[in-house]
LOFIMAR-287102 format. One record per atom (N, C-alpha, C): residue in three letters; z, x, y negated. Coordinates in steps of 0.2 Angstrom, whole numbers, plus 2048, in hexadecimal, padded with zeros to 3 digits. Layout:
# residues N
ALAZXY/...
This chain:
# residues 85
UNK800804806/UNK800800800/UNK8008047FA/UNK80280B7FB/UNK80280F7F5/UNK7FB8107F2/UNK7F68107F6/UNK7EF8117F4/UNK7ED80B7EF/UNK7EF8057F0/UNK7EE8007EC/UNK7F18007E5/UNK7F78027E5/UNK7FB8037DF/UNK7F98097DB/UNK7F780F7DF/UNK7F58157DC/UNK7EE8147D8/UNK7EA8107DB/UNK7E380F7D9/UNK7E38097D4/UNK7E98067D2/UNK7E98017CD/UNK7E57FA7CF/UNK7E57F97D6/UNK7E27F37D8/UNK7E67ED7D6/UNK7E37E87D3/UNK7E77E27D1/UNK7E87DD7D7/UNK7E57DE7DC/UNK7E67DA7E2/UNK7EC7DB7E6/UNK7F07E07E4/UNK7F67E17E7/UNK7FB7DC7E6/UNK7FB7D87E1/UNK7FF7D37DF/UNK7FD7CD7E4/UNK7F77CC7E5/UNK7F57C77EA/UNK7F77C87F1/UNK7F77CE7F3/UNK7FA7D07F9/UNK8017CE7FA/UNK8057D07F5/UNK80C7CE7F4/UNK80D7C77F5/UNK8097C37F0/UNK80A7BC7F0/UNK8087B87F7/UNK8047BB7FB/UNK8027B8801/UNK8067BB807/UNK80B7BF806/UNK80F7C180B/UNK80B7C6810/UNK8067C980E/UNK8027CD812/UNK8047D5812/UNK8097D780E/UNK80B7DE80D/UNK80D7E0814/UNK8117DD818/UNK8147DF81E/UNK80E7E1823/UNK8097DC823/UNK8037DD828/UNK7FF7E3825/UNK7FE7E481F/UNK7FA7E981D/UNK7FE7F081D/UNK8047F081E/UNK8087F681E/UNK80A7F8824/UNK8077F582A/UNK8097F7830/UNK8077FE832/UNK80B802835/UNK809809836/UNK80B80A83E/UNK806809842/UNK80680A849/UNK80180F84B/UNK802812851/UNK7FD817853/UNK7F6813854/UNK7F1817853/UNK7EA814854/UNK7E6818859/UNK7E481585E/UNK7E0819863/UNK7D9817862/UNK7D681C85F/UNK7CF81B85C/UNK7CA819862/UNK7CB81D868/UNK7C681B86D/UNK7C7814870/UNK7CD812870/UNK7CE80B873/UNK7CB80686E/UNK7CC807867/UNK7C9803862/UNK7C2803863/UNK7BE809864/UNK7B7809864/UNK7B580586B/UNK7B9806870/UNK7B7802876/UNK7B87FA875/UNK7BD7F8872/UNK7BE7F1870/UNK7B97EE86C/UNK7B67F2867/UNK7B17EF863/UNK7AA7F0866/UNK7A97F586A/UNK7A37F586E/UNK7A27F0872/UNK7A77ED875/UNK7A67E887A/UNK7A87E1877/UNK7A97E0871/UNK7AB7DA86E/UNK7A67D586E/UNK7A87CF870/UNK7A47C986F/UNK7A87C386C/UNK7A57BF868/UNK7A87BA864/UNK7A67B3867/UNK7AA7AF86A/UNK7A87A986D/UNK7AD7A386A/UNK7AA79F866/UNK7AD799863/UNK7B479C860/UNK7B47A085B/UNK7B97A3858/UNK7BE7A785C/UNK7BC7A9862/UNK7C17AD866/UNK7BE7B4867/UNK7C27B9866/UNK7C07C0867/UNK7C17C186F/UNK7BB7C4872/UNK7BC7C6879/UNK7B97CD87A/UNK7BD7D187D/UNK7BB7D887E/UNK7BE7DA885/UNK7BC7E0887/UNK7BE7E388D/UNK7BF7EB88C/UNK7C57EE88D/UNK7C67F588C/UNK7C97F7893/UNK7C57FC896/UNK7C87FF89C/UNK7CA7FA8A1/UNK7C57F58A2/UNK7C67F08A7/UNK7CB7EA8A5/UNK7CE7EB89F/UNK7D37E689D/UNK7D07E1898/UNK7CF7DB89A/UNK7CC7D6896/UNK7D17D3891/UNK7CF7D388A/UNK7D37D0885/UNK7D07CA882/UNK7D47C5881/UNK7D27BF87E/UNK7D67BD878/UNK7D47BE872/UNK7D87BD86C/UNK7D57B6868/UNK7D97B1869/UNK7D77AB865/UNK7DB7AB85F/UNK7DA7A685B/UNK7DD7A5854/UNK7E57A6855/UNK7E87A2859/UNK7EF7A285A/UNK7F27A985B/UNK7EF7AC860/UNK7F17B3862/UNK7F07B885C/UNK7EA7B7859/UNK7E97BB853/UNK7EF7BB84D/UNK7F07B484C/UNK7F67B3847/UNK7FC7B6849/UNK7FE7B5850/UNK8047B8852/UNK8047C0852/UNK7FE7C3853/UNK7FE7CA853/UNK7FF7CD84C/UNK7FC7C9847/UNK7FC7CC840/UNK8027C983C/UNK8067C5840/UNK80C7C283D/UNK80C7BE837/UNK8077BA837/UNK8057B5832/UNK8067AE835/UNK8077A9831/UNK8077A2833/UNK8007A0834/UNK80079C83A/UNK7FA79883C/UNK7F7793836/UNK7FC791832/UNK7FA78C82D/UNK7F878F826/UNK7F7796826/UNK7F6799820/UNK7FC79C81D/UNK7FB79F817/UNK8007A2814/UNK80079F80D/UNK80679C80B/UNK806799804/UNK80579E7FF/UNK80179C7FA/UNK8007A17F4/UNK80279D7EE/UNK8067A17EA/UNK80879F7E4/UNK8077A47DF/UNK8067A27D9/UNK8057A77D3/UNK7FE7A97D2/UNK7FD7AF7CF/UNK7F67B17CD/UNK7F57B77D1/UNK7EE7B97D1/UNK7EC7BF7D5/UNK7EE7C57D2/UNK7F07C57CB/UNK7F37CB7C8/UNK7F87C97C3/UNK7FB7CE7C0/UNK8017CC7BB/UNK7FF7CA7B5/UNK7F87CA7B3/UNK7F67C97AC/UNK7F77C17AA/
């Protein structure tokens, strides 16, 4: 998040207002070869992501997606303005 503040992006306030800061600030290990394999095999069927990596099939529907990113399935309430002006 420091990048947005350091570069003076006005959208940082919108991220705060939308409760997206936690999601955007996640710092977990990234396994680039697995990510490449996931996207190389990715299919989208009726709003569902389907992929297979090393013989393991993954099906990510909207409900699971929202659980993974820790956001409400009903959307995020937005109040205020996009910037402080």
